[in-house]
Structure formats: structure tokens, C-alpha cells
N, C-alpha and C positions, 0 to 999 in steps of 0.2 A: 198551434205551432208558435214557436218562439223564434224571433230573429235577433241576432246580435250584430251590432255595427261598431267596429273599432275606428278610432281616429287618434291622431297625435304622433304618428311615426314620422321619420324624416332622416336627414343627414346631419350628423353632429360630429364635432371633433372629440377626440379622446379627452376625458376629463369633464366633458359637458353633461348636460342634463336634458331629459325629455320626459314628458308626462303623457302616458297613453290613457285613453278613455274607451269604455265599452258600455253601450246602452242596450238594454233588452227591450223588445216590444212584441206585441202580438197578444195572444191569449195566455196570460200569465196567472197561474194559481199560486205557486210558491216556489221561489228560487232558493235552493239550499246553498251549497258551496259554489263560489265563483272563483275562477282560476285564470292565470295567464300561463300560456305555454309559448315556446319558441322553437323554430326549426331553422337551423343554418344549412347552407348548401352541402349536400352529401352526408348530412347527419340526421339522426332520428329526432322526432319531436320530443322535447323534454319539458317537464313541469318547472316553471320558474317560481311561482308563488300562488298561494291559495288563501281564501278567506271564507269562513263559514258565515251563516246568517247571523250568528252571535258575535261576529267580528274577531274570532280567533284566527290567527294568521300563521302561515308556515312558509318557509323559503328554501330554495335550493342553496347549497353551500356556496355556489359560485356567485350568488348575488346578495347573500346575507350581509347586512350592514350598508349596502349601497342602494337597494331597491326597497320601496315601501308600497304595499298593496292596501287599498282602502275601498270602501263601498258606501253607497247611499241607497239604502233599501227603499226609500220612498220613490226614488227615481229608477230603481232596478238597474243601477249602474255600478261599475267597478272601475277602479283606476290603478295605474301603476306609475309611481314616481320613480324615475331612474336617474340616479346621480352617479358621479364618478365613472362615467361610461368608458368601456374599454373596447378595443377593436373586436375582441372575442365575443362581445355582446351583439355583434351584427347578426341579424336573423329576421325572419318573418315572425311577428308576434301574434298569437291567436288568443282570443278570449273564449272561455268555456264556461257554461252555466249548467249546473245540475238542477233540473226542474222537476217538481212533483205535481202531479195532477191525478186526483181520484185514485190514489194508491199505486200509480205508475210513475217511475222516475225515468227521465231521459236526459241525455247530454246533448247540448247544442253548442255549435261552434260558429264563431264569426269568420269573416272572409280573410282576415289577416291584415296586418299593417307592417310595412317594411321599416326596419330600423337599421341604419348604416352608421357605423362609428369609424371615422378615419383616424389614422395614426399621425 
């Protein structure tokens, strides 16, 4: 089993910045892609950013140029630097890890961290 724990959420004014962290622990064989998703009230969970084990990154159009995803493979951690935050970025942010173990891949989720951006 793999556990993911997020941290770094909070309340910030529009235009401000936050940095989210997510650390994986447990019985880890190989973590492939790590991602950040978010879910706003009344909306579906959406992919915000993803990073492969080789550090290739992708972003949703809504955050491109404002958010930066990075990872530390030695620490099994992924980060999301969020700049120029907007009220519409308000959501619960979830970390996701695609994990490989003996030919089987599973997706694991963190518990989520609240990000609130005030106008």
C-alpha cells in the first residue's frame, strides 16, 4: 500500500502564492506519473498538472503559466507552486500517484488539501 499526504493549502488573497507538497510513503516499488487534481464545490474533479518519472510536465490551460509542478524522486514527493492565484482556483487539491508493483499499476490518492483564494 502507498499513502499520500498533502500539505501546504490555506487561505490567500488573489494574486498571492501557495506551494503544495505531497509525500508518498509505504511499500513503494516505482512511482510513475504524479499529478495534482482539484475539485471545486459542485464541480467534477479535474486534472491540474502532471509530471512523469522523467520530469516531463503537462498543465491544464487554466493554470498554464501560473502553476509549476515538480518532483523529488529520492523523496517520492511532488510539489505544486501556485502563483498569481485567482478566486476560481479555490478548490480541494488532491495528489495522485501512479504506482507500479510487479506488473500491476494502481492509482493512489491523498486526502486533499483546501486552497481558498479570496478576491
